[in-house]
Each structure stands twice: as C-alpha cells, then as structure tokens.
PASEBA-1860 file (N, C-alpha, C; in nm, 3 decimals):
! residues 330
1> MRRREFIE> 6.429/37.318/19.203/6.489/37.222/19.297/6.409/37.092/19.294 ~ 6.477/36.981/19.287/6.409/36.852/19.286/6.342/36.826/19.421 ~ 6.233/36.749/19.416/6.157/36.721/19.538/6.244/36.652/19.641 ~ 6.328/36.555/19.598/6.413/36.481/19.691/6.512/36.574/19.759 ~ 6.572/36.666/19.679/6.669/36.760/19.736/6.601/36.851/19.837 ~ 6.475/36.892/19.806/6.402/36.979/19.898/6.377/36.908/20.030 ~ 6.336/36.782/20.021/6.307/36.705/20.143/6.434/36.688/20.226 ~ 6.548/36.658/20.157/6.674/36.642/20.230/6.715/36.772/20.298
9> LLGGATVA> 6.695/36.886/20.226/6.729/37.015/20.283/6.642/37.046/20.403 ~ 6.511/37.017/20.388/6.419/37.040/20.499/6.454/36.954/20.618 ~ 6.488/36.826/20.590/6.527/36.736/20.699/6.652/36.784/20.769 ~ 6.750/36.832/20.689/6.874/36.883/20.748/6.848/37.003/20.835 ~ 6.757/37.091/20.790/6.725/37.209/20.870/6.658/37.169/21.000 ~ 6.572/37.066/20.993/6.504/37.021/21.115/6.604/36.967/21.215 ~ 6.704/36.891/21.166/6.805/36.836/21.256/6.890/36.947/21.316 ~ 6.923/37.047/21.234/7.013/37.153/21.280/6.946/37.249/21.375
17> WPTLARAQ> 6.812/37.262/21.370/6.743/37.365/21.445/6.765/37.358/21.596 ~ 6.755/37.238/21.663/6.777/37.234/21.808/6.915/37.284/21.847 ~ 7.017/37.247/21.769/7.152/37.292/21.801/7.162/37.443/21.787 ~ 7.100/37.498/21.679/7.103/37.642/21.659/7.030/37.713/21.771 ~ 6.917/37.658/21.812/6.841/37.719/21.920/6.921/37.721/22.049 ~ 6.989/37.610/22.077/7.070/37.605/22.199/7.185/37.703/22.192 ~ 7.245/37.718/22.069/7.358/37.809/22.055/7.317/37.953/22.077 ~ 7.186/37.987/22.051/7.140/38.124/22.064/7.079/38.152/22.200
25> QTGPIRRI> 7.093/38.061/22.294/7.034/38.080/22.424/7.093/38.204/22.490 ~ 7.008/38.271/22.565/7.052/38.392/22.634/7.111/38.356/22.768 ~ 7.177/38.454/22.830/7.237/38.430/22.960/7.384/38.462/22.959 ~ 7.447/38.451/23.075/7.590/38.486/23.085/7.678/38.387/23.009 ~ 7.792/38.436/22.964/7.889/38.349/22.899/7.949/38.257/23.004 ~ 7.952/38.128/22.977/8.009/38.031/23.069/8.157/38.014/23.036 ~ 8.236/37.976/23.139/8.381/37.966/23.121/8.432/37.830/23.168 ~ 8.521/37.773/23.088/8.592/37.651/23.125/8.741/37.684/23.127
33> GVLMLYPE> 8.806/37.654/23.238/8.950/37.671/23.249/9.019/37.536/23.230 ~ 9.121/37.531/23.145/9.187/37.405/23.113/9.335/37.415/23.149 ~ 9.381/37.324/23.233/9.523/37.314/23.264/9.579/37.198/23.181 ~ 9.652/37.234/23.076/9.703/37.136/22.979/9.854/37.127/22.994 ~ 9.902/37.016/23.046/10.045/37.002/23.073/10.123/36.961/22.948 ~ 10.113/37.046/22.848/10.188/37.035/22.724/10.238/37.174/22.686 ~ 10.353/37.184/22.619/10.389/37.312/22.559/10.281/37.351/22.458 ~ 10.255/37.479/22.445/10.146/37.522/22.357/10.170/37.483/22.211
41> NDPQGQLR> 10.297/37.470/22.172/10.326/37.437/22.032/10.332/37.286/22.006 ~ 10.298/37.203/22.105/10.298/37.058/22.085/10.171/37.018/22.010 ~ 10.185/36.956/21.892/10.066/36.917/21.815/9.970/36.827/21.891 ~ 10.024/36.741/21.978/9.936/36.651/22.052/9.854/36.726/22.156 ~ 9.913/36.826/22.220/9.836/36.909/22.311/9.726/36.983/22.237 ~ 9.758/37.037/22.121/9.659/37.108/22.041/9.548/37.014/21.994 ~ 9.585/36.889/21.959/9.485/36.792/21.916/9.387/36.762/22.029 ~ 9.436/36.749/22.150/9.349/36.726/22.265/9.256/36.845/22.287
49> ATTFRRAL> 9.310/36.965/22.278/9.229/37.085/22.296/9.122/37.096/22.188 ~ 9.158/37.066/22.064/9.062/37.072/21.954/8.952/36.968/21.970 ~ 8.990/36.847/22.012/8.891/36.741/22.034/8.792/36.781/22.142 ~ 8.841/36.839/22.249/8.757/36.884/22.360/8.661/36.993/22.312 ~ 8.712/37.092/22.237/8.629/37.203/22.189/8.521/37.153/22.094 ~ 8.560/37.068/21.999/8.463/37.019/21.900/8.352/36.937/21.965 ~ 8.387/36.860/22.067/8.285/36.782/22.138/8.186/36.874/22.207 ~ 8.234/36.984/22.263/8.144/37.081/22.326/8.056/37.150/22.222
57> EKLGWVVG> 8.114/37.179/22.107/8.036/37.244/22.001/7.925/37.153/21.952 ~ 7.950/37.024/21.946/7.847/36.929/21.905/7.733/36.924/22.006 ~ 7.762/36.964/22.129/7.661/36.965/22.234/7.587/37.098/22.240 ~ 7.618/37.188/22.146/7.542/37.311/22.136/7.612/37.436/22.185 ~ 7.734/37.423/22.234/7.807/37.540/22.283/7.881/37.608/22.168 ~ 7.890/37.739/22.176/7.959/37.817/22.075/8.077/37.887/22.141 ~ 8.198/37.839/22.111/8.318/37.900/22.169/8.335/38.040/22.108 ~ 8.345/38.139/22.195/8.346/38.278/22.149/8.207/38.337/22.149
65> GNLQIDYH> 8.104/38.254/22.173/7.966/38.299/22.183/7.917/38.285/22.326 ~ 7.854/38.168/22.353/7.805/38.146/22.490/7.905/38.071/22.578 ~ 8.023/38.042/22.523/8.125/37.971/22.600/8.264/38.025/22.571 ~ 8.341/38.039/22.678/8.482/38.077/22.665/8.566/37.968/22.728 ~ 8.670/37.925/22.655/8.764/37.825/22.709/8.899/37.893/22.726 ~ 8.950/37.893/22.849/9.079/37.953/22.880/9.180/37.843/22.905 ~ 9.286/37.839/22.823/9.388/37.735/22.836/9.511/37.790/22.907 ~ 9.569/37.705/22.991/9.700/37.735/23.048/9.792/37.620/23.008
73> WGTGDADW> 9.896/37.655/22.930/9.986/37.554/22.873/10.120/37.553/22.945 ~ 10.188/37.438/22.942/10.325/37.434/22.991/10.355/37.308/23.069 ~ 10.481/37.293/23.105/10.526/37.180/23.186/10.620/37.233/23.295 ~ 10.636/37.155/23.400/10.725/37.196/23.508/10.713/37.103/23.626 ~ 10.781/37.138/23.734/10.776/37.054/23.854/10.647/37.080/23.931 ~ 10.634/37.016/24.048/10.510/37.025/24.124/10.477/37.168/24.164 ~ 10.578/37.247/24.197/10.554/37.387/24.234/10.498/37.466/24.116 ~ 10.554/37.441/23.997/10.504/37.511/23.879/10.359/37.472/23.850
81> VRSAAAQV> 10.328/37.346/23.863/10.192/37.300/23.836/10.093/37.361/23.934 ~ 10.130/37.370/24.061/10.042/37.433/24.160/10.017/37.580/24.125 ~ 10.123/37.650/24.082/10.108/37.789/24.043/10.018/37.801/23.920 ~ 10.033/37.710/23.825/9.951/37.712/23.704/9.804/37.687/23.736 ~ 9.778/37.592/23.826/9.639/37.563/23.866/9.576/37.686/23.931 ~ 9.653/37.754/24.015/9.602/37.875/24.081/9.569/37.982/23.978 ~ 9.651/37.995/23.875/9.624/38.094/23.771/9.496/38.062/23.695 ~ 9.475/37.935/23.665/9.351/37.895/23.597/9.231/37.931/23.683
89> LRQTPDVM> 9.239/37.902/23.811/9.125/37.925/23.901/9.101/38.073/23.928 ~ 9.204/38.155/23.916/9.185/38.300/23.935/9.096/38.360/23.826 ~ 9.080/38.288/23.716/8.991/38.336/23.608/8.846/38.298/23.634 ~ 8.819/38.245/23.752/8.685/38.207/23.798/8.606/38.125/23.696 ~ 8.658/38.010/23.657/8.584/37.926/23.562/8.462/37.861/23.627 ~ 8.364/37.830/23.546/8.248/37.753/23.594/8.284/37.605/23.607 ~ 8.379/37.560/23.525/8.430/37.423/23.529/8.578/37.431/23.497 ~ 8.656/37.341/23.560/8.798/37.330/23.526/8.826/37.189/23.475
97> LANGDAAV> 8.904/37.180/23.367/8.951/37.051/23.316/9.099/37.039/23.349 ~ 9.135/36.932/23.421/9.275/36.909/23.460/9.325/36.783/23.392 ~ 9.433/36.798/23.315/9.487/36.688/23.235/9.621/36.642/23.292 ~ 9.624/36.520/23.349/9.746/36.467/23.407/9.740/36.464/23.558 ~ 9.808/36.366/23.618/9.803/36.348/23.763/9.842/36.473/23.841 ~ 9.954/36.535/23.801/10.001/36.652/23.873/9.900/36.766/23.865 ~ 9.836/36.782/23.750/9.735/36.887/23.733/9.612/36.859/23.818 ~ 9.572/36.733/23.824/9.455/36.695/23.904/9.480/36.724/24.051
105> RAAQQSSR> 9.596/36.681/24.100/9.628/36.702/24.241/9.636/36.851/24.274 ~ 9.699/36.928/24.187/9.712/37.072/24.211/9.576/37.140/24.210 ~ 9.489/37.099/24.118/9.355/37.157/24.111/9.276/37.126/24.238 ~ 9.285/37.002/24.284/9.214/36.962/24.405/9.261/37.043/24.525 ~ 9.391/37.063/24.535/9.446/37.140/24.647/9.411/37.288/24.640 ~ 9.386/37.337/24.517/9.362/37.479/24.499/9.217/37.520/24.518 ~ 9.124/37.426/24.501/8.982/37.461/24.515/8.901/37.341/24.559 ~ 8.814/37.364/24.657/8.720/37.261/24.701/8.578/37.296/24.658
113> TVPIVFIG> 8.564/37.399/24.574/8.431/37.442/24.534/8.412/37.443/24.382 ~ 8.513/37.485/24.305/8.499/37.488/24.159/8.487/37.345/24.106 ~ 8.387/37.314/24.025/8.376/37.180/23.968/8.498/37.147/23.881 ~ 8.557/37.030/23.904/8.677/36.989/23.832/8.652/36.856/23.764 ~ 8.678/36.851/23.634/8.676/36.726/23.558/8.820/36.689/23.529 ~ 8.859/36.568/23.565/8.998/36.529/23.546/9.012/36.418/23.444 ~ 9.128/36.417/23.379/9.173/36.305/23.296/9.309/36.266/23.352 ~ 9.315/36.155/23.422/9.438/36.116/23.488/9.409/36.016/23.597
121> SGDPVGDG> 9.513/35.975/23.668/9.504/35.883/23.781/9.475/35.740/23.736 ~ 9.547/35.648/23.794/9.521/35.507/23.771/9.431/35.450/23.879 ~ 9.421/35.521/23.991/9.341/35.475/24.105/9.284/35.597/24.176 ~ 9.175/35.656/24.124/9.121/35.779/24.182/9.084/35.770/24.329 ~ 9.036/35.652/24.372/9.002/35.636/24.513/9.129/35.624/24.596 ~ 9.220/35.537/24.554/9.346/35.520/24.626/9.430/35.646/24.631 ~ 9.420/35.730/24.525/9.494/35.856/24.522/9.429/35.964/24.606 ~ 9.311/35.935/24.663/9.244/36.033/24.748/9.172/36.142/24.672
129> LVQSLAHP> 9.144/36.118/24.545/9.075/36.220/24.465/8.925/36.218/24.489 ~ 8.868/36.098/24.505/8.724/36.084/24.521/8.694/35.982/24.631 ~ 8.571/35.991/24.685/8.531/35.897/24.790/8.505/35.758/24.734 ~ 8.444/35.752/24.617/8.419/35.625/24.548/8.399/35.655/24.401 ~ 8.410/35.552/24.318/8.391/35.573/24.175/8.246/35.609/24.144 ~ 8.153/35.543/24.209/8.011/35.566/24.182/7.962/35.699/24.237 ~ 8.016/35.738/24.352/7.974/35.863/24.417/8.099/35.941/24.457 ~ 8.154/36.020/24.364/8.282/36.087/24.391/8.280/36.177/24.512
137> GANLTGFA> 8.167/36.247/24.537/8.164/36.343/24.646/8.244/36.466/24.610 ~ 8.231/36.570/24.689/8.309/36.694/24.673/8.293/36.751/24.531 ~ 8.402/36.807/24.477/8.392/36.883/24.352/8.469/36.821/24.236 ~ 8.513/36.695/24.249/8.588/36.630/24.142/8.515/36.510/24.084 ~ 8.528/36.494/23.954/8.491/36.371/23.887/8.573/36.364/23.759 ~ 8.570/36.249/23.692/8.650/36.244/23.570/8.675/36.105/23.519 ~ 8.793/36.088/23.459/8.823/35.969/23.379/8.962/35.917/23.410 ~ 8.969/35.794/23.459/9.097/35.730/23.489/9.163/35.686/23.359
145> VMEPSLGA> 9.296/35.665/23.364/9.370/35.640/23.241/9.432/35.500/23.233 ~ 9.406/35.415/23.331/9.463/35.281/23.324/9.380/35.184/23.405 ~ 9.405/35.055/23.381/9.342/34.949/23.461/9.452/34.852/23.504 ~ 9.428/34.771/23.608/9.534/34.695/23.674/9.618/34.603/23.586 ~ 9.563/34.552/23.477/9.640/34.457/23.395/9.735/34.526/23.297 ~ 9.731/34.659/23.292/9.807/34.730/23.189/9.958/34.708/23.203 ~ 10.008/34.711/23.326/10.152/34.695/23.346/10.206/34.566/23.289 ~ 10.139/34.455/23.321/10.184/34.324/23.271/10.170/34.315/23.120
153> KLLAMLKQ> 10.066/34.377/23.065/10.046/34.373/22.919/10.156/34.448/22.846 ~ 10.194/34.565/22.897/10.303/34.642/22.835/10.432/34.561/22.834 ~ 10.462/34.498/22.946/10.584/34.419/22.957/10.580/34.298/22.865 ~ 10.467/34.229/22.861/10.455/34.109/22.777/10.468/34.144/22.629 ~ 10.408/34.254/22.587/10.419/34.294/22.445/10.562/34.332/22.409 ~ 10.631/34.401/22.500/10.770/34.437/22.475/10.856/34.312/22.461 ~ 10.832/34.214/22.546/10.909/34.089/22.539/10.878/34.010/22.411 ~ 10.754/34.017/22.364/10.720/33.948/22.240/10.797/34.005/22.121
161> VAPRVTRV> 10.812/34.137/22.121/10.881/34.203/22.010/11.032/34.192/22.024 ~ 11.081/34.197/22.147/11.226/34.193/22.172/11.256/34.089/22.280 ~ 11.256/33.961/22.244/11.276/33.854/22.342/11.410/33.863/22.415 ~ 11.509/33.926/22.354/11.641/33.935/22.417/11.644/34.029/22.537 ~ 11.542/34.111/22.552/11.540/34.208/22.662/11.529/34.137/22.797 ~ 11.623/34.167/22.884/11.620/34.111/23.020/11.616/34.219/23.127 ~ 11.638/34.344/23.086/11.632/34.457/23.180/11.540/34.564/23.122 ~ 11.437/34.597/23.198/11.338/34.694/23.151/11.338/34.815/23.245
169> VILVNPDS> 11.342/34.932/23.185/11.338/35.057/23.260/11.204/35.125/23.234 ~ 11.137/35.167/23.340/11.012/35.242/23.326/11.043/35.389/23.350 ~ 11.022/35.471/23.248/11.044/35.615/23.263/10.924/35.676/23.333 ~ 10.945/35.734/23.451/10.831/35.782/23.529/10.845/35.930/23.564 ~ 10.731/35.995/23.570/10.722/36.131/23.624/10.712/36.118/23.775 ~ 10.806/36.174/23.850/10.803/36.156/23.997/10.681/36.216/24.064 ~ 10.607/36.303/23.993/10.487/36.365/24.050/10.359/36.292/24.011 ~ 10.372/36.178/23.943/10.254/36.107/23.894/10.223/35.985/23.978
177> GTHKLISG> 10.105/35.984/24.039/10.061/35.867/24.113/10.037/35.749/24.021 ~ 9.990/35.776/23.900/9.967/35.670/23.802/10.098/35.600/23.767 ~ 10.205/35.677/23.752/10.334/35.618/23.719/10.386/35.531/23.832 ~ 10.364/35.573/23.956/10.404/35.490/24.069/10.327/35.358/24.069 ~ 10.198/35.368/24.038/10.114/35.249/24.037/10.156/35.153/23.926 ~ 10.171/35.205/23.805/10.203/35.116/23.693/10.344/35.060/23.706 ~ 10.435/35.137/23.764/10.570/35.086/23.787/10.567/34.965/23.879 ~ 10.487/34.975/23.985/10.474/34.863/24.077/10.417/34.739/24.009
185> LVIGAAPK> 10.321/34.761/23.919/10.261/34.648/23.848/10.361/34.583/23.753 ~ 10.440/34.665/23.683/10.541/34.610/23.592/10.647/34.533/23.670 ~ 10.695/34.595/23.778/10.799/34.531/23.860/10.748/34.400/23.919 ~ 10.620/34.397/23.958/10.562/34.275/24.013/10.550/34.164/23.911 ~ 10.525/34.202/23.784/10.509/34.101/23.679/10.641/34.055/23.620 ~ 10.747/34.133/23.640/10.876/34.108/23.573/10.937/33.971/23.600 ~ 10.943/33.922/23.726/11.009/33.793/23.751/10.947/33.677/23.671 ~ 10.817/33.682/23.647/10.750/33.575/23.572/10.794/33.573/23.426
193> MAVEATAV> 10.850/33.686/23.380/10.894/33.696/23.240/11.046/33.701/23.230 ~ 11.113/33.661/23.338/11.260/33.658/23.341/11.319/33.795/23.308 ~ 11.262/33.897/23.369/11.306/34.035/23.344/11.331/34.104/23.477 ~ 11.433/34.190/23.478/11.458/34.278/23.591/11.405/34.416/23.554 ~ 11.308/34.467/23.629/11.245/34.595/23.596/11.279/34.699/23.702 ~ 11.304/34.821/23.656/11.340/34.932/23.745/11.267/35.058/23.700 ~ 11.215/35.134/23.798/11.152/35.263/23.768/11.256/35.373/23.784 ~ 11.267/35.459/23.686/11.364/35.569/23.690/11.289/35.701/23.673
201> PVREPAQI> 11.293/35.788/23.777/11.225/35.917/23.766/11.302/36.013/23.676 ~ 11.233/36.074/23.581/11.293/36.173/23.492/11.193/36.285/23.471 ~ 11.243/36.405/23.450/11.156/36.518/23.419/11.216/36.605/23.309 ~ 11.344/36.638/23.322/11.409/36.727/23.227/11.468/36.649/23.109 ~ 11.473/36.712/22.991/11.533/36.646/22.875/11.675/36.598/22.900 ~ 11.754/36.675/22.976/11.892/36.635/23.004/11.896/36.506/23.083 ~ 11.801/36.486/23.173/11.795/36.363/23.251/11.763/36.244/23.161 ~ 11.670/36.264/23.071/11.631/36.157/22.979/11.749/36.120/22.890
209> EAAMTEWG> 11.817/36.219/22.835/11.927/36.192/22.744/12.042/36.120/22.815 ~ 12.075/36.164/22.937/12.183/36.100/23.011/12.150/35.954/23.042 ~ 12.027/35.931/23.086/11.987/35.796/23.124/11.983/35.703/23.002 ~ 11.923/35.749/22.893/11.911/35.661/22.776/12.046/35.638/22.709 ~ 12.136/35.734/22.718/12.271/35.713/22.666/12.341/35.603/22.743 ~ 12.323/35.604/22.874/12.384/35.499/22.958/12.326/35.362/22.925 ~ 12.193/35.355/22.911/12.131/35.226/22.881/12.169/35.179/22.740 ~ 12.194/35.274/22.652/12.230/35.239/22.516/12.356/35.155/22.507
217> RGADSYGL> 12.444/35.169/22.607/12.566/35.088/22.608/12.536/34.940/22.629 ~ 12.419/34.913/22.687/12.379/34.773/22.707/12.252/34.742/22.629 ~ 12.242/34.798/22.508/12.119/34.792/22.431/12.073/34.649/22.400 ~ 12.165/34.556/22.399/12.125/34.419/22.368/12.032/34.361/22.473 ~ 12.034/34.419/22.592/11.951/34.363/22.698/11.846/34.461/22.751 ~ 11.856/34.589/22.717/11.765/34.690/22.773/11.642/34.712/22.685 ~ 11.530/34.738/22.753/11.408/34.783/22.689/11.342/34.888/22.776 ~ 11.255/34.971/22.716/11.192/35.081/22.788/11.040/35.072/22.783
225> IVPSDPST> 10.979/35.116/22.894/10.834/35.135/22.900/10.810/35.281/22.937 ~ 10.724/35.349/22.860/10.693/35.490/22.887/10.543/35.501/22.912 ~ 10.501/35.507/23.040/10.358/35.514/23.072/10.297/35.647/23.027 ~ 10.164/35.652/23.034/10.090/35.770/22.992/10.105/35.884/23.093 ~ 10.145/36.000/23.043/10.152/36.121/23.125/10.190/36.237/23.034 ~ 10.128/36.355/23.050/10.164/36.468/22.964/10.311/36.505/22.970 ~ 10.372/36.496/23.088/10.512/36.540/23.101/10.607/36.453/23.020 ~ 10.587/36.320/23.025/10.674/36.232/22.946/10.633/36.233/22.799
233> NSQRKLII> 10.503/36.245/22.771/10.461/36.247/22.632/10.510/36.372/22.560 ~ 10.524/36.482/22.632/10.575/36.603/22.569/10.723/36.589/22.531 ~ 10.791/36.487/22.587/10.931/36.459/22.553/10.944/36.338/22.460 ~ 10.832/36.298/22.399/10.830/36.175/22.320/10.930/36.178/22.204 ~ 10.946/36.292/22.138/11.035/36.297/22.021/11.180/36.273/22.062 ~ 11.219/36.325/22.178/11.354/36.300/22.228/11.370/36.152/22.261 ~ 11.271/36.092/22.327/11.278/35.951/22.364/11.282/35.863/22.239 ~ 11.203/35.898/22.139/11.201/35.822/22.013/11.336/35.832/21.943
241> ELGARYRL> 11.392/35.952/21.937/11.520/35.973/21.870/11.632/35.894/21.938 ~ 11.636/35.900/22.070/11.741/35.827/22.143/11.719/35.676/22.134 ~ 11.592/35.634/22.137/11.562/35.491/22.123/11.611/35.436/21.991 ~ 11.591/35.515/21.883/11.638/35.471/21.751/11.790/35.472/21.744 ~ 11.852/35.574/21.803/11.998/35.585/21.797/12.065/35.468/21.866 ~ 12.011/35.429/21.982/12.073/35.322/22.060/12.003/35.188/22.044 ~ 11.904/35.184/21.952/11.831/35.059/21.925/11.772/35.000/22.053 ~ 11.705/35.087/22.128/11.641/35.048/22.253/11.492/35.021/22.226
249> PTIFALRS> 11.447/34.898/22.228/11.305/34.870/22.208/11.221/34.941/22.315 ~ 11.122/35.016/22.270/11.042/35.098/22.363/10.895/35.082/22.332 ~ 10.816/35.060/22.437/10.671/35.058/22.423/10.614/35.176/22.502 ~ 10.529/35.252/22.437/10.465/35.368/22.498/10.320/35.334/22.533 ~ 10.260/35.419/22.615/10.119/35.399/22.650/10.027/35.490/22.570 ~ 10.084/35.575/22.482/10.002/35.666/22.404/10.032/35.651/22.255 ~ 9.928/35.647/22.174/9.940/35.630/22.030/10.026/35.738/21.966 ~ 10.019/35.860/22.018/10.090/35.973/21.956/10.239/35.945/21.941
257> ATADGGLM> 10.297/35.872/22.036/10.441/35.842/22.028/10.471/35.748/21.911 ~ 10.386/35.650/21.889/10.407/35.558/21.777/10.387/35.629/21.644 ~ 10.288/35.716/21.639/10.264/35.794/21.516/10.384/35.883/21.483 ~ 10.457/35.927/21.585/10.574/36.012/21.564/10.702/35.933/21.540 ~ 10.692/35.800/21.536/10.809/35.719/21.505/10.850/35.621/21.612 ~ 10.776/35.615/21.723/10.805/35.517/21.827/10.775/35.375/21.779 ~ 10.832/35.277/21.845/10.818/35.138/21.802/10.674/35.088/21.813 ~ 10.612/35.106/21.930/10.477/35.056/21.950/10.414/35.121/22.072
265> SYGVDILE> 10.284/35.111/22.082/10.213/35.167/22.197/10.090/35.084/22.227 ~ 10.057/35.081/22.355/9.934/35.016/22.398/9.879/35.094/22.517 ~ 9.758/35.142/22.503/9.701/35.218/22.613/9.565/35.274/22.578 ~ 9.515/35.356/22.667/9.382/35.412/22.653/9.376/35.506/22.532 ~ 9.259/35.513/22.471/9.232/35.608/22.363/9.212/35.745/22.429 ~ 9.317/35.826/22.435/9.314/35.949/22.513/9.218/36.052/22.453 ~ 9.204/36.055/22.321/9.113/36.152/22.260/8.968/36.121/22.297 ~ 8.937/35.993/22.311/8.802/35.955/22.353/8.774/36.008/22.494
273> LFRQAAAY> 8.876/36.007/22.579/8.858/36.061/22.715/8.830/36.211/22.711 ~ 8.892/36.284/22.618/8.865/36.427/22.607/8.722/36.451/22.557 ~ 8.673/36.364/22.469/8.533/36.377/22.425/8.438/36.353/22.543 ~ 8.469/36.251/22.622/8.385/36.221/22.737/8.394/36.332/22.842 ~ 8.511/36.391/22.857/8.528/36.501/22.951/8.443/36.621/22.908 ~ 8.432/36.643/22.778/8.347/36.751/22.728/8.200/36.725/22.764 ~ 8.158/36.600/22.755/8.020/36.565/22.790/7.995/36.591/22.938 ~ 8.092/36.560/23.024/8.076/36.588/23.167/8.076/36.739/23.193
281> ADRILRGE> 8.163/36.812/23.125/8.166/36.958/23.142/8.031/37.018/23.101 ~ 7.974/36.968/22.993/7.843/37.014/22.947/7.736/36.988/23.053 ~ 7.737/36.872/23.111/7.636/36.838/23.212/7.651/36.927/23.336 ~ 7.774/36.957/23.373/7.796/37.043/23.489/7.751/37.186/23.458 ~ 7.783/37.235/23.339/7.741/37.370/23.301/7.589/37.381/23.299 ~ 7.520/37.270/23.278/7.374/37.271/23.273/7.312/37.236/23.408 ~ 7.396/37.229/23.513/7.339/37.220/23.647/7.370/37.097/23.728 ~ 7.428/36.992/23.667/7.459/36.873/23.745/7.583/36.894/23.832
289> KPANLPVQ> 7.594/36.817/23.939/7.704/36.830/24.033/7.810/36.722/24.007 ~ 7.938/36.758/24.016/8.043/36.657/23.999/8.028/36.540/24.094 ~ 7.980/36.568/24.216/7.966/36.463/24.317/7.872/36.352/24.273 ~ 7.783/36.384/24.177/7.683/36.286/24.132/7.717/36.222/23.998 ~ 7.833/36.258/23.941/7.874/36.202/23.812/7.982/36.097/23.837 ~ 7.954/35.970/23.811/8.051/35.864/23.844/8.184/35.881/23.771 ~ 8.291/35.848/23.840/8.422/35.843/23.776/8.424/35.723/23.683 ~ 8.474/35.745/23.562/8.473/35.640/23.461/8.611/35.575/23.448
297> LPTKFELV> 8.612/35.442/23.443/8.735/35.369/23.416/8.748/35.347/23.265 ~ 8.869/35.339/23.214/8.886/35.324/23.068/8.835/35.190/23.020 ~ 8.772/35.192/22.904/8.720/35.069/22.844/8.775/35.047/22.704 ~ 8.832/35.149/22.643/8.881/35.138/22.506/9.032/35.155/22.504 ~ 9.104/35.049/22.465/9.249/35.052/22.454/9.288/35.025/22.309 ~ 9.404/35.077/22.270/9.447/35.058/22.132/9.594/35.018/22.126 ~ 9.621/34.921/22.039/9.757/34.875/22.012/9.798/34.928/21.876 ~ 9.909/35.001/21.872/9.959/35.060/21.748/10.105/35.018/21.731
305> INLKTAKG> 10.139/34.973/21.611/10.275/34.923/21.583/10.332/34.998/21.463 ~ 10.457/35.042/21.476/10.525/35.110/21.367/10.624/35.013/21.303 ~ 10.587/34.957/21.188/10.670/34.856/21.122/10.801/34.915/21.072 ~ 10.798/35.039/21.026/10.921/35.103/20.977/11.025/35.112/21.087 ~ 10.980/35.151/21.205/11.073/35.160/21.319/11.124/35.023/21.359 ~ 11.035/34.924/21.358/11.076/34.787/21.392/11.185/34.738/21.298 ~ 11.167/34.761/21.168/11.268/34.719/21.071/11.399/34.791/21.093 ~ 11.392/34.919/21.127/11.513/34.996/21.152/11.591/34.945/21.271
313> MGLEIPST> 11.521/34.882/21.366/11.587/34.825/21.484/11.621/34.678/21.464 ~ 11.587/34.624/21.350/11.613/34.483/21.326/11.522/34.391/21.403 ~ 11.400/34.438/21.431/11.304/34.359/21.508/11.194/34.306/21.418 ~ 11.150/34.185/21.445/11.041/34.124/21.370/10.918/34.118/21.459 ~ 10.809/34.177/21.413/10.687/34.180/21.493/10.613/34.047/21.475 ~ 10.583/33.976/21.583/10.510/33.849/21.571/10.374/33.869/21.505 ~ 10.333/33.771/21.429/10.205/33.780/21.359/10.088/33.792/21.456 ~ 10.105/33.734/21.576/9.997/33.743/21.675/9.970/33.887/21.715
321> LLTTADEV> 10.075/33.969/21.722/10.057/34.110/21.754/10.002/34.187/21.635 ~ 10.052/34.156/21.517/10.008/34.227/21.397/9.859/34.206/21.372 ~ 9.811/34.086/21.396/9.670/34.059/21.368/9.577/34.122/21.473 ~ 9.631/34.147/21.592/9.546/34.208/21.697/9.563/34.360/21.704 ~ 9.658/34.415/21.632/9.684/34.559/21.637/9.566/34.637/21.581 ~ 9.535/34.750/21.645/9.433/34.840/21.596/9.483/34.921/21.476 ~ 9.614/34.942/21.473/9.672/35.017/21.362/9.817/34.973/21.341 ~ 9.854/34.955/21.217/9.993/34.924/21.182/10.044/35.033/21.089
329> IE> 10.148/35.103/21.133/10.204/35.213/21.057/10.320/35.160/20.974 ~ 10.314/35.176/20.843/10.419/35.123/20.755/10.501/35.233/20.691
END
C-alpha cells in the first residue's frame, strides 16, 4: 500500500471513529414518532422521510439499532388527523415530528408532555403554538414555513408570467392556519396588481376537479396559487393535470410540484427544514428541552420554473425571472 493511501485510510478511520462510537452507545432504544400527512406511496412524502432519517444517521443514530422511527402516513379531515396523532403518541415516542399545520395542532392537543418538533405554521405565536419564537415554552418547538412577504411575491411572480390574469384563486386547506394567513396576504396585495383574489377551501380530489373545471371556462383571466401544505401537495399531480388541460397558470409554494410538471414554484426549501428538524430531534434525545430551543423562521427560499410547461401553455417567462431562478427545468 502506498504511503499516501495509508495516510488517507488512517485519516478516514479517525474521522469515522466518533460516529461509530456514538452508534455503539449502550442504553435503551430511543423512539421518534412521525405524523406525515402524505399517502405512504407518495414519492415526496418518502423523500422527506428519507431526508429526516439520513440527517439523524449523520448525527450518529442507527435506525434499527439505537433508534426506531415510527411513521404514520395518510391524509384526511381534522378528525382523522386528531386520531392519527393519538395513534402516534400511543407508541410512547421520546420525540414526535409533526408535518403540516393540522398535524401540529392535533399533536399539541393530544399531548402537553411529549416533546414535539413541528414543520408548519406561518405564525407559530399567532397560532398559539408557542409563547415566543425565542422561548417557545411547553413541549413544542420547530420550523415555520413562510414569512410575511411570501403572499405578495407569489402573486407578483404569477402576474409576471401571465399578465392577462385578473382573477386569482388560492387553493387552501380549511384546516391550515398557514393557508388562512397567506390567503389574507395575497388578497391584501391583489388590488395593487389589478387582481381580484379569492380563497377557495378544498380537500377532496372531487372538489379540486369541480372547481378547476369551472375556472377553466374562464382560463383567459384565471390563475391559481397553491400554498405549502401536505394535503394540497399530495394532490399536486391532479392540480398539474387540470392546470395543463385548462391552461390555468399556477404557481406553487413547493418545488416538488414544479418537478412533477407544474408551471413554477416559489417557497421554502422543505427538505432543509426536515434536516433541521432532525438536528432538533437529536438535541432533544440527548437531553435538551423543546422549551429552550428557539422556533426557526425560514431563511432559504427557492424559485423553480418549468419551461416545458410554460411553452405548453403558450407563456413566455420573463428574463428577469429566468436569471433569478434557482432551477430551470427544460
């Protein structure tokens, strides 16, 4: 073996040793319960779960060794979500991860003692989840998914791509506080852009199809905004298909929709939030309290544009958007 290769091997072993030592630590198996508001066969739900697991593994945890992660998958109304949260908590997790506003609220109502890390909410203090961002108090902490300027930005980008749009519909989950907040922001910004904006609550695929079919009759003037939420994102393929059929310009808040054929998206890097949630779960498993872990506001947003979809709708993407886009799908 060459001397350089030996040194590199020795260096690699030195780096790997702390992780290996941590993985072999003795003690009881720790458990994380995850309420994931996606169907189990949704690739985006699986991607989030994989990102969360890998981040924990990088921190020294061995899933199936010193750590067990129990997932509860699915979608439904508020009653279903409450039942799902109760099922997760019956498995007595050391930490619970709640993904989406409805999951966060249900988890909070179901336990005031189990540490809960959330990904959701546009206003954690206003939603009554925490006492303050710096000092959450109680058993919740986590990561918000929007900031106040997001509503106006989504509307402005949609108008840049489709100037003819004069009526904008926001597809909202009626159980999402974030959707109520962002709808208000869009509606407030609409008059300045000569747009009439309306929030329409939808949950079931049949509701989405009926509504978008109706708007499709006035496609020359209609545009759609789909805020971030597991319930609406799990229906993204239906929304994308109907948007293409009726040539309805649509901007999403999650990259996954654009990757699947949606026109464009602008919003928080959701996978980064799952990595950060893993770091918080790790800290809690090692003894820190949720009450002392500050709630984090999003700092990383991404603009993704699907040029193929734009061409199919007869839309021309302004160069100003193309040059600022984080990703352009061709």
